[in-house]
Each structure stands twice: as structure tokens, then as C-alpha cells.
N, C-alpha and C positions, 0 to 999 in steps of 0.2 A: 440633602449636605450629609457629610457620612459621620455614622456614629461608630462611637467604642466598641458596642455589639458585631457591628458591618466589621469593620478591621480586625480585630480576632480572629472572625472568622474566616477569615479571608484569605489572612497569613497561615493560619495554619492549613486551611485548604492548596494554597498556594505550596506549601514546605512537603504537602503529601504527593504531588502533585510531581513535584521533582526530585524526592530523595523513596520513596516507595515505587513508584510508577515512573519513574525513571524516565519524563517528558525529555524531549529538546524543548531547549527555552522558548521555539516561535507555536511547540501547544503546550505551553503551559500559558507565553501571553495569552493566546487564543482564547481558551477558557476565562482567563479574566477578564479578559474585554469584555464577555460572554455575560462571565458573572455582574458585571459595572451595571451593564443595562436592567440588571435583575433591579438590583441593589434602589440604581432611580428610579424603576416604577415601583419599587417598596418605598421606598420612603416618600417619593409623590404619595401611598396611600394612607400616611400616615402609621407604619409601622416601625416602630425605633431598630428590627435586627432580625437577625433570618429566621428566630425559634419562634417569636408572633407569629409567625405565617400556619395557616390551616389549609384544609382540601377544597374546603371551597372559597374561603379567599384568593390563594395561586391557580385558580380556576380562571381569573381572570384575564390572567397573563401571556397564553400565548392570542390574545382580542387587539391587546396594547400593541406588540411585539410587529403582529400582521399589517398595524396600522401606522407603522414606521414608514411600510412599502417593502421591504425584505425579499428576498426571492424565498420562493417554500422550500428551498433548501436549506439555505442560512436560516430562517426560523429556527428551523429542525435542529440545526446547529447549535442556539441559544437555550434552547429548550434542551436538547440532552445534556448541554451542558450545567443545563439547572438541578438538572434530576440526580446526574454525577456529584454534585457540590451537598445536597442533599443527602447520600446515598453515604457520604463522605462524614457527616452529623450524626448519623445514624450510628456509624461503624465507630466513631469516636463518643458517644456517648452522654453527645448531646442533646440526642432527641430520641425516643421511644419507639417511632415511622417515622417515616417518610412522607408528607405531606403532597411530594409532587411526582408521585409514581401512577400518577392517572392522568398524569399532564398527557396530553393528547398533541404531535407535531402534525404542521397539515401533511398532506399528502404528495410526495415530492416524486413521483412516478417515475421510477428509479431506471434510469436509463441501459439495456443490458450492453457489455464493450463488443467492440469491434472482437472477432477471434480468428485466426488465422488455419487453414486445412493443413493438415499435412505436406500433405502434397504445394502448397505454397509456399508454406517452409523452405521448404526441398529447395521447390523453384529459383527461390534466393538467393540461399546457402547459394545451390549450384549456379548462380549470377558472377560470383565473387569474382575478382581476376587473380588467382592463386599465383600469378607467376612475379609477384608485387610481392616485397615485405609488408606491407598492410593490410596485402589482401589474405595472408596466412594467419595474420591479427582477426581479422574484421572474422573470417570466418569461427575462427575459437572462442570467440564473444559470444555469437548466433548462436553456438552450438552453448555455448556456455547459461546463455538468457533465460532460452529453451528447456533447458536440462533439467537448470533448477528452480525455475520462475523467479528470478533475484526481479528488484527494484533496479534500475538504470544506475542509482545514486551506491545499491552495491554490490553491481557486479565492478565498475569507475574505481571502487573501495578498497576493493577482492586483491587481499596480497596474498603472499606467494607461501608463507606458514597455513594461511585457510582453508589449503587446499590439500588435505589427509588423502592425494591418489591410492595408497594402498587399501588403505578402510572404506575407501567410493563413497567420498562424501566433502563437502564444502561446509566452513563453519562461516557464516553470514552474519554480520553487523546488522541491523536493519532501523527500526522508527525507534527512540529512545534508547539510541547505546542497547536493544538487548539481542546477546546472541540467539541463534538457533543452527542446527545443523542440519543440510538438506542433503541429501542423498545425489551421485551427480552419476550419471550414464559416464560407460568405454567411451562412447564416441567422442564424448566432449572431454575427456581428458586426456585421449586420443589429440586431439586438436590445441590441448593448450599444453599437452608437449612437445609437437612437432612448434609450434610457436614460442615455446619457451628456448627451446635447440637451438631452432634455427634460425632464430630473427632475434628475439631478445637478447641473446647472451651476445650479438654484436653492436646493440644499440652503447652510446654513451651516457648512462644513466645517471640522471638526476639526485643528488647524496638523499635528498626527503621522500623520493620515490621507489628506489633500490628494494621494498618489498611488495612492491604493488606488483602484479600481477600483467594490466595492460594496458603499455606504453604506448606514446606520439612517439613519433620518430625524433624529436629534440629531447628522450629521455624524461620525458614529464609521464604524470598522470591520464587519459584519455580524459577529453571533459566530456557530460554526461551531452552537452549539442553535440561535439562528432560523432555521440552512436548516433545520437535520432538525425542527425543529416546522412550517416553512411546507408540508415533503415533505409532512409524515404527514397535517398538512391537506388539501392539495392529491390524495392518495390515494382519504384515505374522500369527497371532494364528488364524483371522478370514479369511483366505486364501483369500481377498482383494490383487493383485496381479502388482498394478499399482505403480509408484512410488511417493509416496503420505508425504508430510510433514506438518504444521498443518495451513501452508497457506493454503492450498488443501479446508478445512472446510471453508474456506471465501470462496473460489472460488467457492462451492458448493452454500450455500448460497445465493451468488450471483445468479449464475443461477440459483437453482429452483425459487426463486423470478421468474425473470424473462420469466420463462418458464410459469408460473401460471398466467404471467399476469400484476404483477409491474409496476410498470409507472418509467420508466428509471431518472429519476430526485433523484425521493425519493428513489429508489436503491442509488444513489450518493450519496444523505444526509445519508445514512445509513453505506458506507461504506468510509466516508471521505474521497473522492476524489476532489479534487482540479476542475479539469476540467472533462465536463460528454464524451469526447472524451477514456481516460481510462477508462468507465465503460458501453463504449460501445462494448467494445469484448464481454462482453454478450448476445451483438445482437446476436452476430456472432457464439458464441454456441448454443444460442436457435434454429440459424436454422438448425445446424446441427442435432439438436433433432428432430428439424419437420419433415426433408428430413429421418434421421432414422424410425423415427413413419409412414411417408408415406409409407418406402420400408415394412412395419414389417404389418401397416393395411391392405391399400390400393388393394381391388381385379385385380387393373388394374397394379400392381406392378411389377409386375416378369414378 
């Protein structure tokens, strides 16, 4: 049974997620659903509120979550949510220290993402039929995906007023409606300009899409599904046998920057990652790249 102590703490945490962290509705609901599980366990242990918890008591929670049969990634997410909740309680001075700091999530064995080589990206772009209006748009979309490391939702939502060609950057609205500035290369800008001047200008644009950069032939925004299908078709045409999606261009953008020696904090900013630990996966990819390079070129590798 929910107690007043739980109701008040959860309401304040929800407001914090919405107002201060500007998380999306889906993200907030996911946090609260995970917190509901923690509350259920806590009440079943006889504790009336989150402030009753201590380090010794809370260490039993991961075992309870594991017994529910969740996958390791889901268990890790739930435990991460509980840790965030207690950090919030410390931040608002309800607690002096968090009892959840030493909660250990299960090892998830984070899978390294698929990455395209520069040659594979070039082959896919070369496979576009540029004799069609959609072809000119598709080249511009792929160049923008790779040049800026955008999420597909950020690409299809990109607005004309967010492309600052003279200054050489695009203004991106990412997760939680957070804005970031990302440099955009001259090649991508050239193809955006070609598409806008030669194709987009001739479309019968829907009123709600007048400021959207990439449009369907009906004059509305291109859908995420359309971008996915375009990339799948181009990969097949170019002979790229990897299992890829629009997000693969984002992974490739980050990996190629790290391989070239870019500062990890700068890559984090360009990707819009809230935590640098998310960006650090690309250092693992870089190590694989270095190992492959050593095996291929070192005279004593054989």
C-alpha cells in the first residue's frame, strides 16, 4: 500500500524529471514505472518510506529484481532509476547521503554497435539514383546523417531555420527537447543547398511542414520508417552486407571522430549524450580499430 511518504517523494521526483531535466513524457513514465517496482519491494519489506532505507537494506533489492525474471539490461535500468531517485533526495536535502550509491547492476555485456567504413558510406551514397527528385534528397539526408551524427528523429525534424550555413553548424533538438549545436561539413551543406534549390522549391509543401528541410513527394515531413527503408535498399544496392539502420551513420560519425583523435568530451557534446559513459563505447570501438590496424600492418603481427 502506498504511503504518504512515498507519494510525496515520487511526485517531487517526477516534477524534477519534467521541469529540471526536461525529459520526454515516455522517459518520465519509464522512471516512474521502475520506481513503482522499488516502492512495491520496499513496502513488502515493511518500510514505510524511501527515507527509511539504508545501505544494508537496499542491497537486497537487486536480487528481488533478478527473481522477477527481467533481462539484465532491464535490471540495470531499474537499478539506475533507483540510484537517480536517491541522488535527487540528496540534492533536495531530504537525505545526507544516498544509500543506493553502491547498488551493483548486473553485467549487461554491452554490445558494440555496427559501424560503416568511409568507403562503405561513399558506396551507399554513390548508389543513389540522382536522376530522380527523391535521389537528390536522399543524398542530402545521408550526408547530413553522417556529417552531424544525428538521430533519425532529429534528421526528419530538422528545420530550415536550424541550418546555419554561413556559420557552419546546425541547431539540433534532441531527447528531452534539449538543443545542441553541431558543426556541419561543407559537403553536407552543398547537398542540402542542391536539394532545397532544385527539388524542394518545386514541391507543394503542406502548411505544417513549411520549415521542415526534408520532405516527401507529397510535401510533408519524411517519416523515420522511410529513411530506414531507403538506407536498407541502398546498402543492398551498394553490396554492404552489414545489418544497418539510420543509427549506424551516427555510430560511424562518432567512431571515425574518435579514430581521428577527437576529444571524447567534444564527441559527447556533438552527439547530445547526457553522460560521457554513453560516449565511451566509441573508445572500445577505437581499440578494436587499433588492434585490427596492428594485425594488418605490423611486421611482427603474423
